[in-house]
N, C-alpha and C positions, 0 to 999 in steps of 0.2 A: 350951519349951512353946509350942505354937501357939495362937493365939486370933484371933478375927475382930474387925475394927474397921470396921464398916460405917458410912458417913456419907452425907449427902445428895449428896455430890459423886461417889460411886461408884455405878455402875449394873451391871446384870448383864453388860454387854458390856465392862467395863473390864479383865477378865482377872484381877482381884484374887482371891486364894484365901484367904490368912490372913496374920497378922503373927507374927513371932518376935523374941525378944530378942537372939539371936546368929546370925551367918551359918552356923554349923555345927550348927544344931538338927537332931536326928534326923528331924523331920517333913519337912525339905527333902530329905533323902536319899531318903525314901520317895516323895515327890512326883516327884523326878527319875527314880527307877527306874520309876515308873508311866508317866511321859511317854515314857521311853525305850522301854518295851514298846509303848506306843501308836504311836510313830513307826515301828516295824518293820512296821506293817500299813497305813500310809496314805501318800498322796503329799504332802499338805500337812502338813509337820512342825511340831511345837510346841517351844517352849523355856521353861525356867523362868528367871525373872529376879528378882533382889532389888533393891529400892530402899531406900536409907538414909532414915530418917525421924527427926525430932527438931527441937530448936530450931536456927534458922539464924543469927539476928542476931549471936550471940556469936562466930561463926566467920568472918563475912564480913570480907574486907579491902577490899572495895568494895561499894557498895549493890546489892542484888539478886543477889549472886554465886551463891547457892545456892537460887534460887527453884523450880527444877523437880526438883532432886535434892540429896542430901546425901552427901558422900563417906563411905565405910564407917568411916573413923577417927573421924568426928564423930557418927555415928548412935547414937541411943539404942535404936532398934528397927528392924526391917526388914519391909517389906511384900513379900509373895511374889506374883508374877504368872505367868500362863502366856500366852504370845503366839505367834502364827504366826512361824515361823522365816523370816527374809528371805533 
C-alpha cells in the first residue's frame, strides 16, 4: 500500500512521490509503467528510484555509515522518487 510521508525537509522539487512498505508493491509497477510511457515521448528521460528508510544506528558497523541511504535488507519502508535519468 502506498502512502505519502511529507516532511519539512521535502519540497516539491525533491522528486518524492510516495512511500511503500515493500519494494514489490503494485503501486511501484504502475508508476514504472507510467514513466516508461512518458519516456517514449520525450528527450529528457525519467527513472523511478527506491530509497530504503528506517532506523540506522542499530545496523551501523562504523559511525555515520548509513546517513544518506539504508540498504534494502535493513529498510522498514521505501521512499519512491522520480528523477531525471543521467
